[in-house]
ZAMARPA-557188 format. One line per field, with one value per residue (C-alpha): residue in one letter; x, y, z. Coordinates in Angstrom, 2 decimals, padded with zeros to 5 digits, m for minus. Layout:
// residues N
residu c(A / ...) .
c1 c(X / ...) .
c2 c(Y / ...) .
c3 c(Z / ...) .
//
This chain:
// residues 101
residu c(T / Q / S / T / W / G / R / L / P / V / K / I / V / A / L / L / D / I / S / D / S / M / K / Q / I / Y / Q / N / D / Q / S / K / Y / D / V / A / K / N / C / L / L / S / L / F / D / K / L / Q / P / E / D / Q / L / S / I / I / T / F / N / T / Q / P / E / V / L / L / D / M / E / Q / W / S / N / L / S / N / H / Q / T / K / I / E / Q / M / L / K / I / K / P / C / L / L / Y / T / S / P / S / P / R / D / S) .
c1 c(m025.72 / m024.32 / m021.20 / m020.30 / m018.33 / m021.58 / m020.79 / m022.00 / m019.42 / m017.28 / m015.78 / m012.40 / m010.47 / m006.76 / m004.89 / m001.06 / 001.15 / 004.43 / 005.75 / 009.34 / 008.03 / 007.56 / 011.29 / 011.54 / 012.25 / 009.36 / 009.77 / 011.93 / 014.07 / 011.40 / 010.24 / 006.88 / 005.95 / 006.97 / 004.77 / 001.90 / 002.52 / 002.79 / m000.50 / m002.34 / m000.91 / m002.18 / m005.92 / m005.65 / m005.98 / m009.55 / m010.98 / m013.84 / m014.90 / m017.66 / m015.56 / m014.15 / m010.83 / m009.24 / m005.47 / m004.47 / m001.09 / m000.50 / 002.44 / 001.36 / m000.77 / m002.87 / m002.53 / m004.70 / m002.99 / m005.95 / m009.68 / m012.54 / m012.70 / m014.30 / m011.60 / m013.09 / m012.28 / m008.66 / m006.53 / m003.58 / m004.56 / m002.09 / 000.54 / m000.21 / m000.90 / 002.33 / 004.29 / 002.56 / 003.40 / 007.07 / 007.25 / 009.32 / 008.21 / 009.08 / 011.89 / 010.39 / 009.46 / 012.41 / 015.45 / 018.86 / 018.52 / 021.64 / 022.03 / 022.59 / 025.63) .
c2 c(020.60 / 020.70 / 023.10 / 025.77 / 023.27 / 021.26 / 018.10 / 017.02 / 016.62 / 013.56 / 011.49 / 010.06 / 007.48 / 007.57 / 004.63 / 004.95 / 001.78 / 002.49 / m001.30 / m001.72 / m002.46 / 001.34 / 002.39 / 000.83 / 003.31 / 003.94 / 006.86 / 009.98 / 008.79 / 008.59 / 005.97 / 004.59 / 006.01 / 009.51 / 009.02 / 007.94 / 010.76 / 013.17 / 012.03 / 012.62 / 016.07 / 017.12 / 015.80 / 018.86 / 021.29 / 019.23 / 019.26 / 021.78 / 023.24 / 020.57 / 017.35 / 015.25 / 013.52 / 010.73 / 009.58 / 006.13 / 004.32 / 000.84 / m001.77 / m004.64 / m002.61 / 000.44 / 003.91 / 006.90 / 009.87 / 012.22 / 011.12 / 012.06 / 015.95 / 018.21 / 020.15 / 023.78 / 022.65 / 021.78 / 024.81 / 024.87 / 021.85 / 021.03 / 022.07 / 019.80 / 016.84 / 017.20 / 017.20 / 014.19 / 012.61 / 013.35 / 009.79 / 007.48 / 003.82 / 001.43 / 003.15 / 001.28 / m001.84 / m002.68 / m004.93 / m004.88 / m007.12 / m009.35 / m006.90 / m004.29 / m005.79) .
c3 c(m014.65 / m017.98 / m018.34 / m020.72 / m022.91 / m023.59 / m021.47 / m018.08 / m015.35 / m015.10 / m012.07 / m013.03 / m010.59 / m012.05 / m011.47 / m011.31 / m011.50 / m009.74 / m010.02 / m011.20 / m014.78 / m014.95 / m014.83 / m018.21 / m020.83 / m023.01 / m025.52 / m025.87 / m023.20 / m020.53 / m018.12 / m018.57 / m015.01 / m016.62 / m019.69 / m017.66 / m014.99 / m017.99 / m019.24 / m016.10 / m015.72 / m019.19 / m017.96 / m015.78 / m018.58 / m019.70 / m016.36 / m015.62 / m012.18 / m011.52 / m012.52 / m009.40 / m009.48 / m007.47 / m008.03 / m006.72 / m006.99 / m006.93 / m006.76 / m004.32 / m002.55 / m003.57 / m001.76 / m002.56 / m003.08 / m003.71 / m002.64 / m004.94 / m004.83 / m006.97 / m009.17 / m008.35 / m004.67 / m004.73 / m003.71 / m005.60 / m007.08 / m009.79 / m008.13 / m004.80 / m007.28 / m009.34 / m005.75 / m005.00 / m008.22 / m007.61 / m006.28 / m008.45 / m009.21 / m006.46 / m004.45 / m001.41 / m002.95 / m004.87 / m004.00 / m005.84 / m009.17 / m009.76 / m012.78 / m010.60 / m008.83) .
//
């Protein structure tokens, strides 16, 4: 069904890179990861109750943070997802680089 906003419901699969390269500073002293995460969080304001969202992070392996779910069915959805996104790039996957010594 078409919503009151005049568009059909959408299904969005958000892929979020958590590789080491996402630690690099991108703009306004924010890492690439923080910029990508903020873009994803700003998407929440645009979602309508009928829309569906899934979030997958990846480095060497994909991990489903949120299975495809209708936006209206997610209780405390924004707070819950924000907590999931507090992960930092490569915390589990990085090894010290020679520059860090």
